[in-house]
C-alpha positions in Angstrom: -43.4 56.3 -95.0 -44.6 58.0 -98.1 -44.6 61.2 -99.4 -46.8 62.6 -102.3 -47.6 65.7 -103.7 -50.6 67.7 -102.8 -53.2 67.4 -105.5 -57.1 67.8 -105.8 -57.6 64.7 -104.8 -55.6 64.7 -101.2 -56.5 68.5 -100.6 -58.5 67.8 -97.8 -55.6 65.6 -96.0 -53.5 68.7 -96.5 -56.0 70.8 -95.2 -57.0 68.8 -92.1 -53.2 68.9 -91.3 -53.2 72.7 -90.6 -56.3 72.4 -87.9 -55.4 71.8 -84.7 -57.1 68.4 -83.1 -60.6 69.4 -81.3 -60.9 72.2 -83.6 -62.4 70.9 -86.8 -65.8 72.2 -86.0 -64.7 75.6 -85.1 -65.8 78.4 -87.5 -62.7 79.9 -87.7 -60.6 76.4 -88.8 -63.3 76.4 -91.0 -63.3 79.4 -93.1 -59.4 79.3 -92.6 -59.5 75.9 -94.4 -61.8 77.1 -97.3 -59.3 80.4 -97.8 -56.3 77.8 -97.4 -58.1 75.2 -100.7 -58.5 78.4 -102.6 -55.0 79.3 -102.5 -53.9 76.2 -102.8 -55.7 75.5 -106.3 -54.7 78.5 -107.5 -51.0 78.0 -106.7 -51.0 74.6 -108.0 -52.7 76.2 -111.2 -49.5 78.6 -111.0 -47.0 76.7 -109.9 -47.8 72.7 -109.9 -46.8 71.2 -106.8 -46.4 73.4 -103.7 -46.6 71.2 -101.2 -46.0 67.8 -99.9 -47.8 65.1 -97.5 -46.5 62.6 -95.9 -48.2 59.3 -94.7 -47.5 57.3 -92.1 -49.2 54.0 -91.9 -51.9 55.1 -94.7 -52.8 58.2 -92.5 -51.3 61.8 -93.6 -48.7 62.8 -90.7 -47.3 66.0 -92.1 -47.0 68.2 -94.6 -44.3 70.8 -95.8 -45.5 73.5 -98.3 -43.2 75.9 -100.4 -44.0 78.6 -102.7 -41.4 79.7 -105.8 -40.6 83.7 -105.5 -39.4 84.2 -109.2 -38.2 87.7 -108.5 -35.7 86.5 -105.9 -34.7 83.7 -107.7 -36.0 81.3 -104.5 -38.3 79.4 -102.7 -40.0 79.8 -100.0 -40.9 77.4 -97.3 -44.0 78.6 -96.1 -44.6 76.0 -93.5 -43.4 72.6 -92.4 -45.6 70.6 -90.1 -46.1 67.4 -88.0 -48.8 68.0 -85.8 -49.5 64.9 -83.5 -47.3 64.3 -80.6 -46.7 60.7 -81.5 -45.3 61.1 -84.8 -42.6 63.7 -83.6 -39.0 62.8 -84.1 -39.6 60.0 -86.5 -37.8 61.8 -89.4 -41.1 62.8 -91.1 -40.2 66.6 -91.1 -36.6 65.3 -92.2 -37.7 63.2 -95.0 -40.2 66.0 -96.4 -37.6 68.7 -96.4 -35.0 66.1 -98.0 -38.1 65.6 -100.8 -38.7 69.6 -101.4 -34.8 70.1 -101.8 -34.4 67.5 -104.2 -37.3 68.8 -106.4 -36.2 72.3 -106.1 -32.5 71.3 -107.4 -34.3 70.2 -110.4 -36.3 72.9 -111.2 -35.3 74.8 -114.0 -34.4 77.5 -114.2 -32.7 76.7 -110.8 -33.1 78.7 -107.9 -30.3 80.2 -105.8 -31.5 78.7 -102.8 -34.4 77.8 -100.3 -35.8 80.3 -97.9 -37.8 80.2 -94.6 -38.5 82.1 -91.7 -38.5 79.6 -88.6 -40.8 79.8 -85.7 -41.2 78.5 -82.6 -44.1 75.9 -81.8 -44.6 75.3 -78.1 -44.0 71.8 -76.7 -42.1 70.7 -80.1 -38.8 70.9 -81.8 -37.5 74.1 -82.6 -38.0 75.1 -86.3 -35.0 77.0 -86.4 -32.9 74.5 -84.6 -34.1 71.9 -87.0 -33.6 74.0 -90.1 -30.1 74.6 -89.0 -29.2 71.0 -88.4 -30.5 70.5 -91.9 -28.0 72.8 -93.4 -29.7 76.2 -93.0 -27.5 79.4 -92.9 -28.8 82.2 -91.0 -29.4 85.9 -93.0 -26.5 87.8 -92.1 -27.5 91.4 -90.4 -30.9 89.9 -90.4 -33.4 88.3 -88.1 -31.7 85.2 -86.6 -34.9 83.5 -87.6 -34.6 84.1 -91.3 -32.8 81.0 -92.6 -31.8 80.1 -96.2 -30.2 77.0 -98.0 -28.0 77.9 -100.8 -28.7 75.7 -104.1 -25.7 77.2 -105.6 -22.2 77.3 -104.5 -21.4 80.6 -102.9 -24.4 81.7 -102.9 -25.2 84.2 -99.8 -29.2 85.2 -99.6 -29.6 88.8 -99.1 -33.5 89.3 -99.2 -34.6 92.5 -101.5 -35.5 95.7 -99.2 -38.9 96.7 -100.3 -40.5 99.6 -99.1 -44.3 100.0 -98.3 -45.7 103.4 -99.3 -49.3 103.2 -98.6 
């Protein structure tokens, strides 16, 4: 397995991993892919790498996407995904997450935590269970799917409460 940063050169691999098999020609997924391309290019200019791809036998097999949230001093994992059933339970997600943890630990200034909203995908291992096994903790008093991985000893994540006023 080889894990690489998402760059302009492999951006198509990144986008294709997000499109379910058999839906490649679906107009909604095509438009979604174009939006993802614009977003990824903008985020790469602003933050550098914001995603990684795992390649298995030279084929894209999984991805992890993450974005710094400087106002909260955290990095949010927005997606971790291994789409093909034959690639599940091969350690791809674990390898992707471990690489991101190591990368984030070297950032300056160092974020206080990785944060993610886990969700369930039918017929796959539940994300919340995966993240918990990888050392993530539940946010106290929050949604049970809001999890964090402290990068500083003693840190407890408490999300900022923001009020929407129309």
